[in-house]
N, C-alpha and C positions, 0 to 999 in steps of 0.2 A: 916091752910092748905095752901100749896104753890100755888100761882096763876099760872094758866096755861101759861100766857104769860111770866112768869119768868123762866120757865123750860128751861134748855139748849137745843139747837137744837140737834135733833137726828142725829147720824152719818149714813151716807149712807152705805149700805151693798155691799158686793162684793169685788173683788180684787182691790188693789190700781192701779191707772192709770199707765200704762207701760210707760217707757221712750221712747222717739223717737229713731230711729236708729242712728241719728246724735249724740245725747247725750250719748247713750250707747257705740257707737264706740269711742267717746272721752275718756270715762271712761276706756275702754279696753286698749286704746293706753297708757294712763297714767300708768295703772297697769303693762302692758307689759314692758314699759320703766323702771320702778322700778325693775322688776324681771330681766330684761336683765342686768342692771347695777350691781345688786347683784350677779347673778349667771352666767352671760354670755349668749350670744345668743344661742350657741350650746347646752348648758346644760339645758336651759329652754324649757320645753315642752308645747305644746298647752293645754294638760290636766291641767298642773299647772296654766296656765293663766286663763283657764275657772274656775278652783276652786277658785283662788284668787279673781276673779271678781264675783263669786257666780252666774254664769250663766251656762246654758247647753252648751255642746260642739256643739250642733246643732246651737245654736245662735251664738257662736263664729265663727264657720266655715261659717255661712251665711254672716257675716259681713267681715270676713277676711279668705278667702279660704286657705291661707297658712301662715306659720310663717314669710316668707319673706315679705308678704304684711304688717304685723305689723311693721317690720323693716322699710319698705318704709314710712309708716305713721308717724313713729317717726322722721325720717329724714325730712320729709316734714313739720311736725308741728314745728320743732325747727329750720327751715331754717332762720326765721326772727331773731332768737337769735344770729345767726352768722353774718348775713348781713341785716341790717335794711332797706330794700327797698321792695316795694315803700315807699316813704316818702317825706316830704316837707323840703328841706334844703336850699331853695333859699336865705334866709336871712343870712346864715352863710358864713364865709370865706371858701375858698376851703379846707384849712387844717382842720378847725372845722367840715365842712360838711363830709369829708371823714372819719374823726375820729368818727363822730356820726354814719355814715353808718356802719362802722366796729365795733361799740360799744366799742371803746377803753377805754372810761371813766366809764365803769360799775364798781360797787362796788365789794369788795372782794367776797362776797357771790355769786353774779351773775356770777363772773368769775370762781369760783370753780365749779358751776353748769354747766357752758358752757364747761369747760375743762374736767369735768367728761364725758360729752357726746363725746367730741373729742377723749379722751383717749379710751372710749369704742368702738367707730367706728374704730379707727386705729387698735386696738387689734383684733377686729372681722374680719377686712379686711385681716389681715395676715393669719387667720385660714380659712376664707371663701371668697376666691377671687371673687366669684360670686356676693357678696354684693357690689363690686365696681361699677357695672353697676347701681345698685339701688341708691347708693349715687350720681352718676353722673346725673341720670335722675331726681331724686326727690330733689336734693340739689344743686350740683355744676352748672349744666346747667342753671336752671332757675335763680339762683343767679347771674351768670355771665351775662345772658341776661339782667337782671334788671340793673346791674351796667354799662353794655355797653350802654344801653339806657340813663341812667343818664349822663354818660360822654359825649355822643353825644349831649345831650341838652346843656350841659355846653359849648361845642365847638361851637354850633350854636349861643349861646348867646355872643360869643367872649371872654369868660372867660379863655379858655385854647385853645391850638392848639394841634391837634392830627392827626397823619398820619393814625392810625388804632385804633379806640376806643376799639374794642374787644381785641386786643393785650394788650392795656393798662389795661383793666379790668383784664385780666389774670395775668399780672405782679403784680397788686395791691393785688389780691387774693393770689398769690403765696407768696408774701412778708409777708402779714399779717398772713395768715393762716399757713404759713411755720414757722413763729416765735412763734406762740402761744404754740404749744406742747413742744417746746424746752426751752422757756424762762419763766419758772414758778417759783414762790416764793419757796424757800427752796433749790434750786440748788446753788452750790457754786458761780456761776457768776451772780446770779439773786436774791439778798437777800431781796429786798423789792418790794411791789406791785407798788409803784410809779415808779420804774425802768421800769416795763412793760409799763406803760403809756408813760413815757418819751421816751423810745426806739421806740415805735411804732409811736408816734407823730413825732419824728425826721426823721424816715424813710418816713413818709407821706410827711413831709416838703420837703425832697430832691426830691421826685417824683413830687410834685406840682411845684417846681421851674423849673423842666425840662419841664413842660407842659405850662408854662406861655408864652403868646404871646410876640413876639420880633419885 
């Protein structure tokens, strides 16, 4: 006869513990991101997102009242993948620090993932101009503010000289983010991933030299 103290513990009855709103929202954003990349923002419906997440539409609309709110959450969640601030780069040279902030040296897989998001956003902006305001509020503006603050600190430390840190932040973002969609492996003038890194680092070097104290 099996001893009572050796019996496995009985499982509790009832429904499994529900996920928190935070965890559920994160799962929904991840699923929506995948669906948007696969089918496009316009063609993906909230019904499809709810079905893919295996949740009720009531739950989906409670956490994200409209599809544009999901788009905003995706932009906000991936903002750090585009510009890695805030962060501690004080021990790096200015060139290495800016390269790290703009994630110039990420590997091929990370770069493909980042460029898939960039390509998706650019394509959707052409079809749905109203998304531009979402990208600005949840992506570009906070990223530029973080970069402006970082550049201001470097100027205060005497590492660089700047007439207008915000203008410099805009220039850096225009330079790096403007090059990313155009300079991709596979294009005739961009045959290897190392060219992407070298090109962006050289562009950063030229800007840094222009900011050096004299």
